[in-house]
C-alpha positions as CSV (number, residue, x, y, z in Angstrom):
1,M,-64.2,78.0,-86.7
2,G,-65.5,77.8,-90.3
3,E,-63.3,76.7,-93.2
4,K,-63.4,80.2,-94.8
5,Q,-62.1,81.9,-91.7
6,T,-59.3,79.3,-91.4
7,G,-58.4,79.7,-95.1
8,N,-58.3,83.5,-94.8
9,R,-56.2,83.3,-91.6
10,V,-53.5,81.3,-93.3
11,T,-53.5,83.5,-96.4
12,G,-53.2,86.5,-94.2
13,G,-50.4,84.9,-92.4
14,V,-48.6,84.2,-95.6
15,L,-48.5,87.9,-96.3
16,L,-46.4,88.4,-93.2
17,F,-43.4,86.7,-95.0
18,G,-44.3,86.8,-98.7
19,L,-43.1,89.3,-101.3
20,A,-44.5,92.8,-100.5
21,L,-42.9,95.8,-102.1
22,A,-43.9,97.9,-99.2
23,A,-41.6,95.9,-97.0
24,I,-38.8,96.1,-99.6
25,L,-39.2,99.8,-99.9
26,A,-38.9,100.1,-96.1
27,A,-35.9,97.9,-96.1
28,V,-34.2,100.0,-98.8
29,G,-34.8,103.2,-96.9
30,Y,-31.6,104.6,-98.3
31,R,-33.6,107.0,-100.5
32,A,-33.9,109.2,-97.4
33,L,-30.2,109.2,-96.5
34,D,-29.5,112.5,-98.3
35,G,-33.1,113.8,-98.0
36,T,-33.8,113.4,-101.8
37,D,-35.3,110.8,-104.0
38,A,-32.9,108.4,-105.9
39,D,-32.4,109.1,-109.5
40,T,-34.6,106.7,-111.4
41,D,-32.4,106.6,-114.4
42,E,-29.5,105.2,-112.3
43,S,-31.3,102.0,-111.3
44,P,-30.5,99.1,-113.6
45,A,-33.2,96.7,-114.7
46,A,-33.6,93.6,-112.6
47,T,-32.6,90.2,-114.0
48,P,-35.6,89.0,-116.0
49,L,-37.2,85.7,-115.3
50,E,-35.8,84.3,-118.6
51,A,-32.3,85.0,-117.4
52,L,-32.9,83.2,-114.1
53,E,-34.4,80.2,-116.0
54,A,-31.3,80.1,-118.2
55,R,-29.0,80.4,-115.1
56,V,-30.5,77.4,-113.4
57,A,-30.4,75.4,-116.7
58,E,-26.6,76.3,-117.0
59,E,-25.8,75.9,-113.3
60,P,-28.3,73.4,-111.9
61,G,-26.1,72.9,-108.8
62,D,-26.4,76.6,-107.8
63,A,-28.8,76.7,-104.8
64,A,-28.8,80.5,-104.7
65,A,-30.0,80.6,-108.3
66,W,-32.9,78.2,-107.5
67,Q,-33.7,80.3,-104.5
68,E,-33.9,83.5,-106.6
69,L,-36.0,81.8,-109.2
70,G,-38.4,80.6,-106.4
71,F,-38.6,84.1,-105.0
72,T,-39.3,85.6,-108.4
73,R,-41.9,83.0,-109.2
74,Y,-43.6,83.5,-105.9
75,G,-43.7,87.3,-106.5
76,R,-45.5,86.6,-109.8
77,G,-48.1,84.5,-108.1
78,E,-46.8,81.3,-109.6
79,F,-46.7,79.4,-106.4
80,G,-46.4,75.9,-107.8
81,A,-43.4,76.9,-109.9
82,A,-42.0,78.7,-106.9
83,A,-42.3,75.5,-104.8
84,T,-40.6,73.5,-107.5
85,A,-37.6,75.9,-107.5
86,Y,-37.4,76.0,-103.7
87,R,-37.5,72.2,-103.6
88,E,-34.5,72.1,-105.9
89,A,-32.7,74.6,-103.6
90,T,-33.4,72.4,-100.5
91,A,-32.1,69.4,-102.3
92,L,-28.8,71.2,-102.9
93,E,-28.6,72.9,-99.5
94,P,-30.6,70.7,-97.1
95,D,-29.2,72.3,-94.0
96,T,-30.5,75.8,-94.8
97,A,-33.6,76.6,-92.8
98,V,-34.8,79.6,-94.8
99,L,-35.0,77.4,-97.9
100,W,-37.3,74.9,-96.2
101,S,-39.6,77.6,-94.7
102,A,-39.8,79.4,-98.1
103,Y,-40.6,76.0,-99.7
104,G,-43.3,75.4,-97.2
105,E,-44.8,78.8,-97.7
106,A,-45.0,78.3,-101.5
107,L,-46.8,75.0,-100.9
108,V,-49.3,76.7,-98.7
109,M,-50.0,79.4,-101.2
110,D,-50.3,76.8,-104.0
111,S,-52.8,74.6,-102.1
112,K,-56.3,75.0,-103.3
113,R,-58.0,73.0,-100.5
114,D,-55.7,72.3,-97.6
115,P,-54.7,75.4,-95.7
116,L,-51.6,73.7,-94.5
117,P,-50.7,70.7,-96.6
118,P,-48.7,67.8,-95.0
119,E,-45.7,68.5,-97.3
120,A,-45.6,72.1,-96.2
121,L,-45.9,71.2,-92.5
122,A,-43.0,68.8,-92.9
123,A,-40.9,71.6,-94.5
124,F,-41.7,74.0,-91.6
125,R,-40.7,71.3,-89.1
126,R,-37.5,70.7,-91.0
127,A,-36.8,74.4,-90.9
128,I,-37.4,74.7,-87.2
129,A,-35.2,71.7,-86.5
130,L,-32.4,73.5,-88.4
131,D,-33.1,76.9,-86.9
132,P,-35.5,77.2,-84.0
133,A,-35.6,80.9,-84.5
134,D,-36.9,80.8,-88.1
135,P,-39.8,83.2,-87.9
136,R,-41.7,81.9,-90.9
137,A,-41.6,78.3,-89.7
138,R,-42.6,79.4,-86.2
139,Y,-45.5,81.3,-87.5
140,F,-46.9,78.4,-89.6
141,L,-46.4,75.8,-86.9
142,A,-48.5,78.1,-84.7
143,V,-51.1,78.2,-87.5
144,R,-51.1,74.4,-87.3
145,R,-52.0,74.6,-83.7
146,D,-54.8,77.0,-84.4
147,L,-56.2,74.8,-87.2
148,D,-56.1,71.9,-84.7
149,G,-58.3,73.9,-82.3
150,D,-55.6,74.9,-79.9
151,H,-56.2,78.6,-80.3
152,E,-54.6,79.5,-77.0
153,G,-51.5,77.5,-77.8
154,A,-51.3,79.3,-81.2
155,I,-51.6,82.7,-79.6
156,I,-48.9,81.8,-77.0
157,A,-46.6,80.8,-79.8
158,W,-47.3,83.9,-81.8
159,L,-46.7,86.1,-78.7
160,E,-43.4,84.4,-78.2
161,L,-42.6,85.1,-81.9
162,L,-43.6,88.7,-81.4
163,E,-41.2,89.0,-78.4
164,D,-38.4,87.8,-80.6
165,T,-39.3,90.0,-83.5
166,P,-36.9,92.9,-83.9
167,P,-38.6,96.3,-83.7
168,G,-39.2,97.6,-87.2
169,A,-39.4,94.1,-88.8
170,P,-41.6,94.2,-91.9
171,W,-44.0,91.6,-90.5
172,E,-44.3,93.2,-87.0
173,A,-47.7,94.9,-87.4
174,D,-49.3,92.1,-89.2
175,L,-48.2,89.6,-86.6
176,A,-49.8,91.7,-83.8
177,R,-52.9,92.0,-85.9
178,T,-53.1,88.3,-86.5
179,I,-52.9,87.7,-82.7
180,E,-55.7,90.2,-82.1
181,Q,-57.9,88.7,-84.8
182,V,-57.6,85.1,-83.6
183,A,-58.2,86.2,-80.0
184,T,-61.3,88.1,-81.1
185,I,-62.7,85.2,-83.2
186,N,-62.2,82.8,-80.3
187,K,-63.2,85.1,-77.5
188,L,-59.8,85.1,-75.8
189,E,-58.4,87.9,-73.7
190,V,-55.2,89.0,-75.3
191,A,-54.7,92.8,-74.9
192,P,-52.7,92.7,-71.7
193,R,-50.5,89.8,-73.0
194,L,-50.0,91.6,-76.2
195,E,-48.9,94.7,-74.4
196,R,-46.5,92.7,-72.2
197,A,-45.0,91.0,-75.3
198,Q,-44.4,94.4,-76.9
199,A,-42.9,95.8,-73.8
200,A,-40.6,92.8,-73.4
201,R,-39.0,93.4,-76.8
202,S,-35.7,95.2,-76.9
203,V,-33.0,96.1,-79.4
204,P,-29.8,94.1,-78.8
205,A,-27.3,96.2,-76.8
206,A,-24.2,95.2,-78.7
207,T,-23.7,98.6,-80.1
208,G,-24.6,100.6,-77.0
209,A,-26.8,103.1,-78.8
210,G,-29.0,100.5,-80.5
211,L,-29.0,99.0,-84.0
212,T,-29.8,100.6,-87.3
213,A,-31.0,97.2,-88.5
214,T,-34.0,97.1,-86.2
215,G,-34.5,100.8,-85.8
216,A,-36.7,103.2,-87.6
217,I,-34.8,103.6,-90.8
218,P,-36.5,106.3,-93.0
219,G,-38.6,104.7,-95.7
220,P,-41.0,105.6,-98.5
221,N,-43.9,108.0,-97.9
222,A,-47.6,107.0,-98.2
223,A,-47.8,108.2,-101.8
224,Q,-44.9,106.1,-102.9
225,L,-46.3,103.0,-101.2
226,A,-49.7,103.6,-102.7
227,A,-48.2,103.9,-106.2
228,A,-46.1,100.8,-105.7
229,S,-49.1,98.7,-104.6
230,Q,-50.7,99.2,-108.0
231,M,-47.8,97.7,-109.8
232,P,-47.9,94.1,-111.1
233,P,-45.7,91.7,-109.0
234,G,-43.1,91.4,-111.8
235,E,-42.7,95.2,-112.0
236,Q,-42.5,95.4,-108.2
237,R,-39.6,92.9,-108.2
238,Q,-37.8,94.9,-110.9
239,M,-38.3,98.1,-109.0
240,A,-37.0,96.5,-105.8
241,E,-34.0,94.9,-107.4
242,G,-33.2,98.2,-109.1
243,M,-33.3,100.1,-105.8
244,V,-31.0,97.6,-104.2
245,A,-28.6,97.6,-107.1
246,S,-28.5,101.4,-106.9
247,L,-27.7,101.2,-103.2
248,E,-24.8,98.9,-103.9
249,Q,-23.4,101.4,-106.4
250,K,-23.6,104.1,-103.8
251,L,-21.7,102.0,-101.3
252,V,-18.9,101.4,-103.9
253,A,-18.5,105.1,-104.0
254,D,-18.8,105.6,-100.3
255,P,-17.9,102.3,-98.5
256,S,-17.6,104.1,-95.1
257,N,-21.4,104.5,-95.0
258,L,-22.3,102.1,-92.2
259,D,-26.0,102.7,-92.3
260,G,-26.0,102.1,-96.0
261,W,-24.4,98.7,-95.5
262,V,-27.0,97.8,-92.9
263,M,-29.7,98.8,-95.3
264,L,-28.2,96.6,-97.9
265,M,-28.1,93.7,-95.6
266,R,-31.7,94.2,-94.6
267,S,-32.7,94.7,-98.2
268,R,-31.1,91.4,-99.3
269,T,-32.7,89.6,-96.4
270,T,-36.1,91.1,-97.3
271,L,-35.6,90.0,-100.9
272,G,-34.9,86.4,-99.7
273,Q,-31.2,86.5,-100.7
274,P,-29.3,85.3,-97.6
275,D,-26.1,84.6,-99.6
276,R,-26.0,88.1,-100.9
277,A,-26.8,89.5,-97.4
278,R,-23.8,87.6,-96.0
279,K,-21.6,88.9,-98.8
280,A,-22.8,92.4,-97.9
281,L,-21.7,91.8,-94.3
282,S,-18.3,90.5,-95.5
283,D,-17.8,93.5,-97.8
284,A,-18.9,95.9,-95.1
285,V,-16.4,94.5,-92.6
286,A,-13.6,94.5,-95.1
287,A,-14.2,98.2,-95.9
288,N,-14.7,99.1,-92.2
289,P,-12.6,96.8,-90.0
290,S,-12.9,99.2,-87.0
291,A,-16.7,98.9,-87.1
292,A,-16.7,95.1,-87.5
293,A,-18.3,94.5,-84.1
294,R,-21.2,96.8,-84.8
295,L,-21.7,95.4,-88.3
296,R,-21.8,91.9,-87.1
297,A,-24.3,92.8,-84.3
298,E,-26.5,94.4,-86.9
299,A,-26.3,91.3,-89.1
300,E,-27.1,89.1,-86.1
301,A,-30.2,91.2,-85.5
302,L,-31.3,90.5,-89.0
303,G,-30.6,86.7,-88.7
304,I,-27.6,86.9,-91.0
305,R,-24.9,84.4,-89.9
């Protein structure tokens, strides 16, 4: 395979787990809960970059602050700065897999020559050692196999990842597309295996009727997504944060809305805020103790522990 194809492959893969407002809009599908659009004047502005910088300066031991700064820098296309922030977060919480995989992804995006730098590879390996299910680390370790010429091995790993991907996950379609593209480039038969992998997927049965977290939650329409895609990354982040904050306000007013709590957990996960996702779970269970089993099952499906 040529270098250009390899580089494009990795960049395309990064998009599976990087900041995409379309994924955030889908995760925050609460707009469709009452069949109407949310009031735009109720959404507070997101924390500006300057405030995040001040926060880490005042509280350099706050790993969550460094993570948010890394996520924000990544969304602005400042991948080197994002990697620096994530590196600080991993130093403070070295046993958190998602921080390592996010750090590795930022390094990949910041690299001008190497499609998978050694430091990024080490970060993904650290993440997978901490959490063998980390999807981003699994994806990139399969990329490494593909770059090494083991295209079949990479496809097998991606198919296994697809089987473990909850239906409705933001990266689902792109992952399947990556498998198809790599197979086509390398003249490998994949259609029957891809079909089997899709058929093998199932929604966890803990709730009996299926989980909202991995189901088809109503999301934005095509026009909303098209408009959002034209926004600069910084404005996308502001819009997403405002939507999530508005959802939190709605849940304060109506804490019995279980689907709303699931959407909040999914939104925080999509925004790369696992601590806030865990807090949403805790708040949801406290407000709805009789639904604790369902809420915990929903959280587990999202990887919230």
